[in-house]
C-alpha positions in Angstrom: -1.5 38.7 8.2 -2.5 37.9 11.8 0.1 37.7 14.6 -1.1 35.2 17.3 0.7 37.4 20.0 -1.7 40.2 19.3 -4.5 38.2 21.0 -2.5 38.1 24.3 -3.0 40.9 26.8 -0.3 43.6 26.5 1.5 42.9 29.8 1.6 39.1 29.2 2.8 39.8 25.6 5.6 42.0 26.9 6.8 39.3 29.4 6.7 36.7 26.6 9.1 39.0 24.6 11.4 39.2 27.6 11.8 35.4 27.5 12.6 35.5 23.8 15.0 38.3 24.3 16.8 36.3 26.9 17.9 33.9 24.1 19.5 36.8 22.2 16.6 37.7 19.9 15.9 41.3 19.1 12.4 42.7 19.6 12.2 43.6 15.9 12.5 39.9 15.0 9.1 39.0 16.5 7.4 42.4 16.4 7.7 43.1 12.7 8.0 39.6 11.1 5.8 36.5 10.9 7.1 34.0 13.4 7.4 30.6 11.7 7.5 27.4 13.7 10.0 24.9 12.3 8.6 21.6 13.5 11.5 19.2 13.3 11.5 15.4 13.9 15.3 15.2 13.8 17.0 12.6 16.0 20.1 10.4 16.0 18.1 7.2 16.1 16.2 7.0 12.9 18.1 7.1 9.5 15.1 8.9 7.9 15.4 11.8 10.5 19.1 12.0 10.8 19.5 14.5 7.9 16.8 16.9 9.1 19.0 18.9 11.4 21.0 20.1 8.3 17.8 20.7 6.3 16.3 22.7 9.1 19.1 25.3 8.7 18.3 25.6 4.9 14.6 26.0 5.8 15.4 28.7 8.3 17.6 30.5 5.8 14.7 30.5 3.4 12.3 31.9 6.0 14.8 34.7 6.9 15.3 35.5 3.2 11.5 35.9 2.8 11.2 38.2 5.8 10.1 35.8 8.4 11.5 34.8 11.8 12.0 31.0 12.3 11.9 29.3 15.7 12.6 25.5 15.7 11.3 22.9 18.1 11.3 19.1 18.0 8.9 16.2 18.4 9.6 12.5 18.8 10.1 10.2 15.8 10.2 6.4 15.9 11.6 4.1 13.2 9.4 1.1 12.5 12.5 -1.0 11.6 13.4 -1.0 15.3 10.1 -2.4 16.3 9.7 -5.2 13.7 9.2 -8.6 15.3 9.3 -7.3 18.9 7.1 -5.6 21.5 8.4 -2.1 20.5 6.1 -2.2 17.5 3.2 -1.7 19.9 4.3 1.9 20.3 4.6 2.8 16.6 1.0 3.6 15.8 0.3 5.2 19.2 3.2 7.5 18.5 1.3 9.0 15.6 -1.4 10.5 17.8 1.2 11.4 20.5 3.1 13.4 17.9 0.0 15.2 16.6 -1.0 16.0 20.2 2.5 17.2 21.1 2.6 19.6 18.1 -0.8 21.0 19.0 0.4 21.5 22.6 3.6 23.3 21.6 1.8 25.6 19.1 -1.3 26.4 21.1 0.7 26.6 24.3 3.1 29.1 22.9 0.8 31.5 21.0 3.8 32.5 18.8 3.5 31.1 15.4 1.9 32.5 12.3 2.9 29.6 10.1 4.6 26.2 10.3 7.2 24.1 8.4 7.0 20.4 9.1 10.3 18.5 8.7 9.3 14.8 8.4 10.4 11.5 7.0 9.1 8.2 8.4 6.0 6.0 8.7 4.0 7.5 11.5 5.5 11.0 11.6 4.2 12.3 8.3 0.6 11.3 9.0 0.9 12.7 12.5 2.2 16.0 11.2 -0.6 16.1 8.5 -3.1 15.5 11.3 -1.6 18.4 13.3 -1.6 20.7 10.3 -5.2 19.9 9.6 -6.1 20.4 13.3 -4.2 23.7 13.8 -5.0 25.2 10.4 -2.1 27.6 10.3 -0.3 28.2 7.0 1.8 25.1 6.6 4.3 23.4 4.3 6.0 20.0 4.5 9.7 19.1 3.9 11.4 15.7 3.9 14.9 14.5 3.5 13.8 12.2 0.7 14.6 8.5 0.0 18.1 7.0 0.5 20.4 7.5 -2.4 21.1 3.7 -2.5 23.8 1.9 -4.4 22.3 -1.5 -5.1 18.9 -3.3 -5.6 16.6 -4.7 -3.0 17.7 -8.2 -4.0 21.1 -7.5 -2.4 19.4 -6.9 1.0 17.1 -9.9 0.7 20.0 -12.2 -0.2 22.0 -11.1 2.8 19.1 -11.6 5.2 18.2 -15.0 3.8 21.9 -16.1 4.2 22.0 -14.8 7.8 18.8 -16.6 8.8 20.2 -19.8 7.3 23.4 -19.4 9.3 25.6 -18.9 6.2 26.9 -15.4 7.1 27.5 -13.6 10.4 26.2 -10.1 11.5 29.2 -8.3 10.0 28.5 -9.7 6.6 24.8 -9.1 7.1 25.5 -5.4 7.7 27.8 -5.1 4.7 25.3 -6.8 2.5 22.5 -4.5 3.6 24.5 -1.3 3.2 24.4 -1.5 -0.5 20.6 -0.9 -0.2 20.6 1.2 3.0 23.6 3.2 1.8 23.2 6.3 3.9 20.7 8.3 5.9 17.3 9.0 4.4 13.9 7.4 4.0 14.1 3.6 3.3 14.5 3.2 -0.5 11.4 1.0 -1.1 7.8 2.1 -1.5 6.8 1.5 2.1 4.6 3.6 4.3 7.2 6.4 4.7 7.7 7.2 1.0 4.0 6.5 0.3 2.9 9.1 2.9 5.4 11.6 1.7 3.8 11.2 -1.8 0.4 11.6 -0.2 1.5 14.8 1.5 2.4 16.2 -1.9 -0.7 14.8 -3.6 -2.8 16.5 -0.9 -1.2 19.8 -1.7 0.9 20.6 1.4 4.3 20.0 -0.2 6.0 21.9 -3.1 5.3 20.0 -6.3 8.0 17.4 -7.2 9.8 17.5 -3.9 8.5 14.4 -2.0 10.9 12.0 -3.6 14.0 14.0 -4.3 16.9 11.8 -3.1 18.5 12.4 0.3 21.9 14.1 0.4 21.5 16.0 -2.9 21.8 19.7 -3.7 18.2 19.5 -5.1 17.0 18.4 -1.6 18.8 21.3 0.0 17.3 23.8 -2.4 13.8 22.3 -1.9 14.2 22.9 1.8 15.2 26.5 1.3 12.4 27.2 -1.1 9.9 25.7 1.3 11.2 28.2 4.0 10.6 31.1 1.6 7.2 29.9 0.5 5.8 29.5 4.0 6.2 33.2 4.6 4.2 33.9 1.5 1.5 31.5 2.7 1.2 33.5 5.9 0.9 36.7 3.9 -1.7 35.1 1.6 -3.5 33.5 4.6 -3.4 30.2 2.7 -4.4 27.6 5.3 -4.6 23.8 5.1 -8.3 23.7 5.3 -8.5 25.6 2.0 -6.3 23.0 0.4 -7.4 19.7 2.1 -10.7 19.3 0.2 -12.6 16.1 -0.3 -11.3 16.2 -3.9 -7.7 16.4 -2.6 -8.2 13.3 -0.5 -9.7 11.4 -3.5 -6.7 12.5 -5.6 -4.3 11.2 -2.9 -6.1 7.9 -2.8 -5.8 7.7 -6.6 -2.1 8.3 -6.4 -1.7 5.6 -3.8 -3.4 3.1 -6.2 -1.3 4.3 -9.1 2.0 3.8 -7.3 1.0 0.6 -5.4 1.4 2.4 -2.1 1.4 1.1 1.4 -1.7 -0.5 3.0 -1.1 1.8 6.0 -2.7 4.6 4.1 -6.0 3.0 5.0 -5.4 4.0 8.6 -3.6 7.3 8.0 -5.7 9.0 5.3 -9.0 8.4 7.2 -7.3 9.7 10.4 -6.1 12.9 8.6 -9.5 13.5 7.0 -11.2 12.9 10.4 -9.4 15.9 11.8 -11.4 18.0 9.2 -14.7 16.2 9.7 -14.5 14.7 6.2 -15.7 11.1 5.8 -13.1 9.2 3.8 -13.8 5.5 4.1 -12.3 2.2 3.1 -15.1 1.9 0.5 -13.5 5.0 -1.2 -10.2 3.1 -1.5 -11.9 0.0 -2.9 -14.0 2.0 -5.4 -11.1 4.1 -6.6 -8.8 1.2 -6.9 -11.0 -0.5 -9.5 -10.5 2.1 -12.2 -7.1 3.5 -11.3 -4.3 1.8 -13.2 -1.2 0.7 -11.3 1.7 2.4 -13.1 5.0 2.2 -11.1 6.8 -1.1 -10.4 8.6 0.1 -7.3 9.9 -2.4 -4.6 8.1 -4.4 -3.3 5.9 -4.3 -6.4 8.8 -4.3 -8.9 12.5 -3.8 -9.5 12.7 0.0 -9.1 13.2 2.2 -6.0 11.6 5.3 -4.6 14.7 7.2 -5.7 14.0 6.0 -9.3 10.4 7.2 -9.0 11.6 10.7 -7.9 14.1 11.0 -10.7 11.5 9.9 -13.3 9.3 12.8 -12.4 7.9 11.9 -9.1 4.4 12.6 -7.9 3.6 15.2 -10.6 4.5 12.8 -13.4 2.3 10.0 -12.0 -0.6 12.4 -11.5 -0.1 13.7 -15.1 -0.6 10.1 -16.3 -3.9 9.7 -14.4 -5.0 13.3 -14.8 -8.4 12.3 -16.4 -9.3 10.6 -13.1 -8.4 13.5 -10.8 -10.0 16.7 -9.4 -7.8 19.1 -11.3 -9.2 22.2 -9.5 -7.6 21.1 -6.3 -4.9 23.5 -5.2 -1.3 23.2 -3.9 0.6 25.4 -1.5 2.6 26.5 -4.5 -0.5 28.5 -5.6 -1.1 26.3 -8.6 -4.1 24.2 -9.3 -3.4 20.5 -10.0 -4.3 21.2 -13.6 -1.4 23.7 -13.9 0.9 21.4 -12.0 0.4 18.4 -14.3 0.7 20.5 -17.4 4.3 21.3 -16.3 5.1 17.7 -15.2 7.3 15.4 -17.3 7.7 11.6 -17.2 11.4 11.1 -18.0 11.4 7.3 -17.6 8.4 5.3 -18.9 9.9 2.1 -17.5 9.5 3.5 -14.0 6.3 5.4 -14.6 4.1 3.6 -17.1 1.5 5.3 -19.2 -2.2 4.6 -18.7 -2.2 2.9 -22.1 0.5 0.5 -21.0 0.0 0.0 -17.2 1.6 -2.6 -15.0 -1.9 -3.6 -14.1 -5.2 -2.1 -15.2 -6.4 -1.7 -11.6 -5.0 -0.2 -8.4 -2.9 -2.1 -5.8 -5.3 -2.3 -2.9 -8.6 -4.3 -2.4 -10.9 -4.3 0.6 -12.3 -7.8 1.3 -15.5 -8.3 3.4 -17.3 -11.4 4.8 -18.3 -12.8 8.2 -14.8 -12.7 9.5 -14.4 -9.0 8.4 -17.8 -7.3 8.5 -16.2 -3.8 8.1 -13.4 -5.0 6.0 -9.9 -6.5 5.7 -7.3 -5.1 3.4 -5.0 -6.8 0.9 -2.2 -5.4 -1.3 -3.2 -7.3 -4.4 -0.5 -5.8 -6.5 2.0 -7.8 -4.4 0.0 -11.1 -4.5 0.8 -13.7 -7.2 -2.3 -14.2 -9.4 -2.4 -17.9 -8.6 -3.1 -17.0 -4.9 -6.0 -14.7 -5.6 -8.4 -17.6 -4.8 -7.3 -19.5 -1.7 -9.0 -22.0 0.7 -7.2 -23.6 3.6 -7.3 -24.7 7.2 -6.7 -22.2 9.9 -3.6 -22.2 12.1 -4.5 -19.8 14.9 -2.1 -17.7 17.0 -3.0 -15.1 19.6 0.1 -13.0 19.0 2.8 -12.5 16.4 5.6 -14.2 18.4 3.7 -17.5 18.5 3.2 -17.5 14.8 6.9 -16.6 14.1 8.0 -19.5 16.4 5.8 -22.0 14.6 7.1 -20.9 11.2 10.7 -21.1 12.4 10.1 -24.6 13.8 8.7 -25.7 10.4 5.3 -26.2 12.1 3.2 -24.7 9.3 2.4 -26.4 6.0 1.8 -24.9 2.5 -1.9 -24.5 2.1 -2.4 -23.2 5.7 -4.1 -19.9 6.6 -2.1 -18.3 9.4 -4.5 -16.4 11.7 -2.8 -13.9 14.0 -5.3 -12.1 16.2 -5.4 -9.8 19.3 -3.0 -7.5 17.4 -5.5 -4.8 16.5 -5.5 -1.2 17.7 -7.1 -2.2 21.1 -6.2 -5.9 21.1 -2.4 -5.4 20.7 -2.7 -2.8 21.9 -1.0 -0.8 19.2 -1.8 -2.7 16.0 1.7 -4.1 15.3 2.9 -4.8 11.8 3.3 -8.5 10.9 6.2 -7.8 8.5 8.5 -10.4 10.0 5.9 -13.1 9.5 5.4 -12.2 5.8 9.2 -12.1 5.4 9.5 -15.6 6.8 6.8 -17.1 4.5 7.7 -15.2 1.4 7.4 -17.4 -1.7 5.4 -20.1 0.0 1.8 -21.1 -0.7 0.4 -19.7 2.5 -2.1 -17.0 3.5 -1.8 -14.7 6.5 -4.8 -12.9 8.0 -4.7 -10.6 11.0 -6.3 -7.7 12.8 -2.8 -6.2 12.9 -1.1 -4.3 10.1 1.4 -5.0 7.4 4.5 -3.1 6.4 4.5 -1.3 3.1 7.3 -3.7 2.2 5.1 -6.8 2.8 4.0 -9.0 0.0 2.2 -12.4 -0.6 -1.4 -13.3 0.3 -1.6 -11.1 3.4 -5.0 -9.8 4.6 -4.7 -7.3 7.4 -6.6 -4.6 9.4 -9.5 -7.1 9.9 -12.3 -5.1 11.4 -14.0 -5.6 13.9 -10.8 -6.8 15.6 -10.8 -9.8 18.0 -11.0 -7.8 21.2 -14.1 -5.8 20.1 -16.2 -8.8 19.0 -14.8 -9.6 15.6 -15.4 -13.2 14.4 -11.6 -13.6 14.0 -11.6 -14.2 17.8 -13.8 -17.3 17.2 -11.6 -19.1 14.7 -10.2 -22.5 15.8 -7.4 -24.6 14.4 -8.6 -26.5 11.3 -11.5 -24.2 10.5 -11.6 -23.6 6.7 -11.2 -20.0 5.5 -11.8 -18.9 2.0 -10.3 -15.8 0.3 -11.3 -14.6 -3.1 -9.6 -11.3 -4.1 -11.5 -11.0 -7.4 -14.8 -11.3 -5.6 -13.6 -9.1 -2.7 -14.6 -11.8 -0.2 -13.1 -13.4 2.9 -15.2 -16.0 4.8 -14.8 -18.2 7.8 -16.7 -21.3 6.6 -18.8 -21.9 9.7 -22.6 -21.8 10.0 -24.1 -18.9 12.0 -25.2 -21.2 14.9 -21.7 -22.5 15.5 -20.3 -19.0 15.3 -22.8 -17.6 17.8 -22.0 -20.4 20.2 -18.3 -19.7 20.1 -19.0 -16.0 20.6 -20.8 -16.7 23.8 -17.9 -18.8 25.2 -15.2 -16.3 24.3 -12.6 -15.5 26.9 -10.2 -12.6 25.9 -6.6 -12.3 27.0 -5.7 -10.4 30.2 -4.2 -6.9 29.9 -3.3 -6.4 33.5 0.4 -5.6 32.9 0.1 -2.9 30.2 2.3 0.2 30.5 0.6 3.5 31.0 1.0 4.6 27.4 -0.5 1.4 26.0 -3.2 1.2 28.6 -4.3 4.7 27.8 -4.2 4.0 24.1 -6.3 0.9 24.4 -9.0 2.9 26.2 -9.0 5.7 23.7 -8.4 4.3 20.3 -11.1 3.7 17.7 -11.3 1.0 15.0 -8.9 0.7 12.1 -11.6 1.4 9.6 -12.0 4.9 11.1 -8.2 5.6 11.1 -7.5 4.1 14.6 -7.7 7.6 16.0 -7.7 8.3 19.7 -10.5 10.3 21.2 
């Protein structure tokens, strides 16, 4: 067991201990015990992070019980719900890389920690912390507050929102209607990016088996936090580091899991970004290839009537992986010390309506498909498990918008027709900048015979014929920048194809005449991000 302080010159090390002692710590705490950094994303803004202050105390109790010395520090954590449909969404994806960098800065700048516990919850925070864990390669374990312990189905929320948009109820009634679904602090109950990425953290092997989807506010959640604190001290003693766990096989297992649960499209920017920290080449083609023979097993909102809490209570990630075990690398290891083979042998599926068997899947294929064509040379992504089968083949005239707001206004005015293809561009990683989610757009057109294509992103809760992450994006020379109103666009999910129906000569002429929007008024954070961010197909990582 190595102590990072041992690498510091003796005098400097002694002064460092002076500063720790000034907070009331005894020298024996950090001389004779592994110092564990408790990386907390707690705040009073995001419901998914609000419970983490209490859970951190249980984690620290576990660390102390196992003979370690915990020191807690915080990082920022944004809630995507606050950015939906407004300019705040531009900061959500950039926050992922800011969080990863801030954790690296705190850990490498302090030279204190032998191991780390990451307390996480929401959309960008879990992938950011996974990136940091991969980068730092200190013994690490992940803890979440779990999904909200909701009282009613998603239909209650949807009904209230529809009535509010129609002017039938006021804000007070909207809040009351939504609180049946968002019934207390925790991760949003549906299978959006937050719950998907927590499941991915477990599938990758950096979370104790079965703990990703334990409901928030339960005794089981408290105990899972305490056990994680105990286990991280053992990881330090065993020198079990993330790079031993995060193998190529582990990433393929995680992608298989995403397909089996119908997880969020945002995994296509997060998983490549995490693997990129390790120098592993995980591509969109891997997602597309694995989707074809991975059955979709869990009808969780927005893909069905159940919730993330239901999935956790039915056996969670281990039970799903048990069902698809024949497709997995069973020699991959978990921070528990088990191989995946051992883990799935112990797993139990307690509700076959929530977790279907491979012999009776919801669908015989995974939930995500990568489409390619002249408008998406590197790919565009669709969550086909949330697309009605009658919309899998679609051809219609383009209605072009250079930002989300213009599209939303046109829909609200009734200025789009069934059969249209709504093209929203200059919303990519560089073009946004920030690659906003178009969730409000998909919410407004839900149930209509329309297609949406964009170089922006979609929420894990989005459904319908929505093709996002178009790469190359408009600002970097993508053909989506050349689309004009009335151009015909054809989408064929079965054939994995998306095409702008223009001849090459016309497309080349339009490319020569392109004039991109001005970005002269960007804030410092967004201007810096625009200069440093890479393409969505490579994880939209900053360099």
